N, C-alpha and C positions, 0 to 999 in steps of 0.2 A: 503494499499500499504505500501510495507516494504521500510524503509529509508536507504538509503546507502550514506555511506560518501564518501565526493568527491575524486577523485583518488589521491593518494599521492605516487609516485615512484621516487625512487632515483636510478639513473643508472651513470655508469661510463665507458666510452670508453677511453682505454688506449694504448700506443705504448711503447713496452719495447724492448730494444735491447738485445738479450739473446746470451752471448758469447758462443765460441765453447765448446759444452758439450753435454750432453745426459740426461736432466732432467726428462722425461718421455718416458720410451722405451716399445717397444712391446715384444711379447713372443721371438723373435729371437735376442733381444738385440739392434734393431735399434732403433733410434729415430721415434717416432710415426709421421704419415704421415696422408694427405688428398689429394684428387684431387680436384681441382676447376677449371670449365673452362679449362680441359684438362693440366692443370698446377699442377705439385707435389708442396704441401705446407707442411711445418712443422706444428705441432698442438701440444698441450697439452689437456689431456682429462679433463672433468670436475671433475671426482673424483681426479685425482693427484691434481689440483688446490685447491679442497675442504680441503683435507688432510692437504696441506700447511698452510692454512688460519687457520684451527683448532689447528694447533700445533704452530702457529706463537706467537711470544711475543708480538704483540697487541691485538689479539683477546682472547688468552688464558685466561689472567688476567680479562676479563670482566665476565668470568664465564662460563667454559666448562666441559660437563661431561666426561663421558668414554664410548667408543665403544669397546663393546665385546660379545662374545658368552659363556664366559667361568665363569661367575660370581657364578653359583651353584657349579662349581668344586671348587672354591676359597673356598666357605663355607665348602666343605667335607674335604678338606685338613685341613683348619685352625681348624676345631672342632677336627679332629683327633689329631692334634699336641697337642691340650689342653687337650687330655685323654677322649674326648667323646666316647662311644661305637660307633661301626660303624654303627649299626642299626639306632641310633639316628642321627648320622651324616648324614647318607642315608635320613632320613625322612627331615630333616631341608634343605639339599640342593636340594631336591625335592619341597619344599615349595618355594625357592628362584627361583628355575627353572621355576615353574609355574607363580609365581609373577610377574617376569621381562622378559616377553615375550610370553609365551605359554597362559596363561590365565586358563588353565584347569589343575588341580591336578590330576596325574595318581593315578590308585590303586596300592596296592603292586603287582599285577599280571602284570600291563603294565610295572611297574618300574624294575620288576624282568627279563621280557622278553626284556626290552631294554638293561639289562646288558649281557644277553645271546647273543643278535645280536651282541653286541661290542666285546665279546669274540670271536666269530666264523669269525668275520671280522678284528681282530686284527694280526693274522699271521697263517702262513701255517701249523704250527703244534699245532693246536688248538686241535686236537684228543688228543695228548699226555697229554696236560694240562688237559683237561676234565677227561680224564681217570684216571689221577694221582688224581686229587681231587675228584673224585668219584668212586672208584674202582668197586662199585657194577654195573655201567652202562656200558653194552656191546653194542658198537656201530657197526652198520652193514655197509656192503660195500656201496659205493656211487651208487645212482642208475645209470644204464646205464655203469657202468663200467665193463669191461671185468675180467674173473677170472684170478688173478694172475698180473692184473693191479694195481700197486701201486700209479699211478698219478691221473687216474680217473679225474672228472668233479668237480673242486673247488666249482663254484656256486651249482651244486647239492649237494656236501657234506654239504654246510652251510644251503642248504635248508632242506636236511634231518636231520641235527644236530638241526635245531629249532623244529623239528618234533619229537623229541626222548621224550617220556612222563617221562623215568627215570629221563633223564637230567633236565627236568623242576620240577618234583618232588623233586628230590634232592635239587636243589637251593630253592624252596618254602618252604621245611622241615626247612632249616637254617634261614629263615624269620619268621616262625611259632613262636608264642609267648606262648610256652607251660605252662611257668610259671604264665600266667595269666589265664590259662582255656579257652582261646579263641581258636578257629580251623581257619585255613585258607588253602586253595588248589587252585592250578591252574584250575581245571576243574569247572565243574558246579556245583552250591550249593552256599549257603550264604557264604559272605565274611566278615571278621572281619571289623569292623569301622576304618576309617581313623581318627587320626593317631594312635589310640588304638593298631592297628596290628604291629606297630613298637616300641613297648614301653619296650622292653627287648633287651639283647645282640645278636648278631649276628656274622657274620665274612665272609661274602660271598666273598667280595673283596679280603681280606687275602688268603682264601682257593684258589681262582681261580687264584690270581697271584703269591702267594708265594713270595719271595723276588725280583722277577722280576719287577724292578720300570717301564720299559717301558711297559709291558702289563699291570700293573696296571692304567698308564696313558691312555691307549688306553680303559680300562673299563671304565674310567671316562666320555668317550664322551657319556654315558648315560645320563649325567647331562648337556649336551651341549644344548644351544638353536638352533633353525633352523637355524638361520642366526645371524650375528653382529647387534646388534641395539645400537642406542645411550641412555645412560643413564643418567638422571640428578643426581646432587649431593645429591638431596632430595631423590631419589629412591636408591642411594647407601647408604645412611644413613639408609633406612630402611632395607636393606638388613645386614648392620653392626650391628643394633640393635637386629636383630633377633640372630646373632652369639653370641652377648654379653649376651642376655638373655638365650639363651640354655648353654652356658658356665657356667653362675652363678648358674642357675638351677641345673644343674649337680653337681657342686660342693657342693651346700648346700642341695639338696633335693634328688638327685638320679634320676633313670628313670621317677619315678611319677612324679617330679616338672617338669622335661622335657617335658614329655606328657601335662601337664596342659599349659606349655609354648607354645607346637606348637599347641594346641587346640584354645589357644587366637588369634593366626594369621591365623589358617585356621579352624574355627568353623565349625563342621557338614561336615569337607572334604571340605570346600570352601575357597579356599585362598583369603584373602583379598589385593588385588594388590594395590600397590601405584600409578601406572603408570597412569591411568586416572584421578586421584584427586591431586597430588603433583604440585607445581610449578616448571617449566621447566627451562633450563639453556638457556643461549643464543645461543649454537649451535645447540640446537634442534630447538628452535623457528627460526632460519635461515635457517638450512639445511633439517628440518623436519625429519621425520621418518615414516615408514609404519610398523604396527603391524597386519597382516592378523587375526590374531586368537584373537585379542583385537582391533576392530574399533575405540573403544573409546579412546583409547590410542595413534592412528594414528596424527600425525600432519603435516599438508600441509606447505610444504618449503615457506619461506617468501623471499628466495634469490634463484635469477636463475643467471647460470652461463654457458657461452658458451665452444666450443670447440676452444682455441685460434689457430689462423691461421696467417702463415707468411705473409706479405705483397708482398713478391717476391718469385720467384721460390727457391725451397729447394733442396738442395743436400746432400746426406749422404756419408761421406768419412770414409774408412777403414784404422783403424791405427794398423798397426804390431807392437808389443811390446815384449820384453823380460824381464825376472825378473832373477837377479843373484842368484847364490849358495854361501851364506856367510862362509859355510863350507863344501867345496867339499871334496870327498873321492876318493881314488887310482889316485891321480893326475888330477881328471877330475875338470877341472876349468872351463866348459864350462857353458851356462845358464841353469838354472833349470828349467824354464817353458818360454813358448813362446806362443803368439795367436794373436788374433784380437779382437779390440774393436770398436765401431761405434759412428760418432759424426756428429754434424752440427751446424749450426749458422744461425741467421737471426732476423730481427724485427717483433715481434709478436703482432698482434693486439688482445685485449681481452676485454672482456665485461662481466658486472654484471649488473643485477637490483635487487632492493631491493622493494618490496610491503611493506610500511610502515604500512598501516593499517591492514594488515594481521600480520605483525610483532608484532605490539602493542597487536592484538587479542591474539596471542599464548601465549606472556608473561603475559597476564592477566588471562590466565586459573590457576587453582589451588590456587585460593584466592589473588593472588596479585592485590593490588589496581590498578584501571586504570591510577592515576596520577604517581604511581611507574613503571607502565608497559611502559608508555610513555616515561619517563626518561630514562629508562634501554635502550628502544628502539634506543632512539638517539645515546645513548653511543656506542651501539651494530653496528649501521650503521656507524659511524664514524671509529671504530674500523676496521670493516671489510673492509671497503673502504682503510684505509691506509694499511692494511695488504695484501689486493689485490694490491696495488700499489707497495709494496716493497717486495714481497714474491714470488718466484717462486717453482715449483715441487723441491724436493731435490735429485732426482736420479743423480748417479755418481758426486755428488758436492764435495766430497773428491778428486776427481781426475782432476775436472775441475773447481772450484770455481766459479759456474754460480750464482753470487748474484750480481742481476743488478736491481736497482729500476726503475721505468717507466721514460721514457724521456718526456711523455706528457700525460696528463690527462684532459680529460672533464668530468665534474660532472653536471648532470641535476637533477633538483627536480621539480615536479609538477603534473598536470594533463595530459600533453601531451603523447602521446602513447609511450610505452617503443621501444626503435629502437635499435637494434644492427646495428652498423654502417660498419660491415664487408663487406657490399656490395661495399664500396666506393674502395676495394682493389680487386673487380673482376678483373679489369684492374691493373696487376701488376706493381709494381715499377721498372723501367727499371734497369738492372744490370750495366747500364753503366751512372747512377745518379751520378752527382759528390757528393751529400750528399743525401743518402737514407732516412735517418730519416727527414731531412727537407723537401723532396717531400712528405714521408709519412704523416707528420703533415699537410702540405698544402693541399695533397689530401682528408684528413678527414675532416678537416673543410669547405673544398669546398662543400663537398656533404652535411654535416650537414645544411649548408646555404641554399642549395636547398631544403633540407626537411622541412625547419623551412618555408620557403614562403609557401608550400602546406599544411602542416599539423598544423603549429604554434610549439610553443616551451614553456617548462617551464623556471626555471630560471638556467641558464648556467654559469657555472664558468669554466675557463680554468688555468691549471698550465703547464707552460712550462718550463723544465730543459735541453732544448738542446740547446746551444749558436748559432747552425746555423740556426735556425728558425726565428732569426729576433724578432722584437717587435710584441707582439700580444695585439691589445687593449683591455683594462678591463681584463688582466690575473692577476689573484691572485699572490701575491709573494711567497706563500708556500701552499702546500697541506693544513696544518693545518689552514691557514687563509681561503681557499676555503671551508671547511668543516664549518667552524664557519659561513660563507656566507650562507649556506644553511640548517644550523641547525634551530629548531624550539623548 
């Protein structure tokens, strides 16, 4: 029988008054909302709250990595600036792309076709770009286009462009390492081994983009990961080490030394990814990450966070604004711009739950000692709780200064069921209430008492910063004291 550790969950239900603002807006610029019991409520999405937590001054110093899909592009650009030839920079970037997210090292054929796809999707005048770089290529009219029709179907153009053998052959020829005596072609037949086929000079990016920096940036999407992922500082260090090694090898030994370096990190064409084996940072352990192409690098989130909800009915207000012209011309001293922005305000109930057993297990991956993992987990829990109580999403903050810490915090730790107390506000706080925050605190505590009678409770510590709530028996004098009380 598998032994399971007793449940150990830290959860916080908090009430925060959010000043008139728009910290988290929808695609139309309105504050995000939800409908509960036929009443419109304001809300913050979990994603916006997680982003605020990761970037807060409380959680950040405890150890956070980087969320990105462009790390391989950074490698390509850095190596190019250091004088490493394009082909070698391309190969190193491909290793970084595979090692940090994809898990599969592409063949030169697949990489080249990714560049071609990026070219064809980059801009409408791709035909001019291709024919300028490769004058020997004669592109046909798009399928389905009428004679004399200069527009045609762009999707058909792109599809046909991908199937132009001359285009593929021309680009493949730029990658072919003729100096080494190896052969490589797009079609059927034997391919050169990886990374030997990248071992000498090239120039496909330069040939395709010329001096067009915007097009060059579009071509670099061939190195992008499928989606942004959280990467730990250890994984970023792996990327940096590859870059340092390639630069040093190029300076001291040229292409052959770079080939040896690349082979050491991708022996036999199989990249040795650091993601499944390196110690992860606090933010990955808390928020998790999903890597479909590399399941062993997937981390289950230890922290759960809800869509916040206003305790009363929410109203969106439109605000008409004008912006003056500081240097008018022709005697026109009227406004330079006018428009509308959208705002709202209310008391939000917010909730997080942290599975401490899972947090410790996540932090123990990659060789971190269990005692160290337990210590880091306690610090991470405290930092995440403080950040949650004191940080809001930052949308429009420069125009509204929605910086407001929680007025009431209820922390619970133990084996009792994790419980989001938002149901306490299925019945909205009346807009006629003399003190809505005091009423919300009372309604939340009343509901918690009812749940405790039925299901029991862990160790509960409350902190109140709202004068109108009166004296709460047993309340901690500060949030720091409450966290000390529930720490282990």
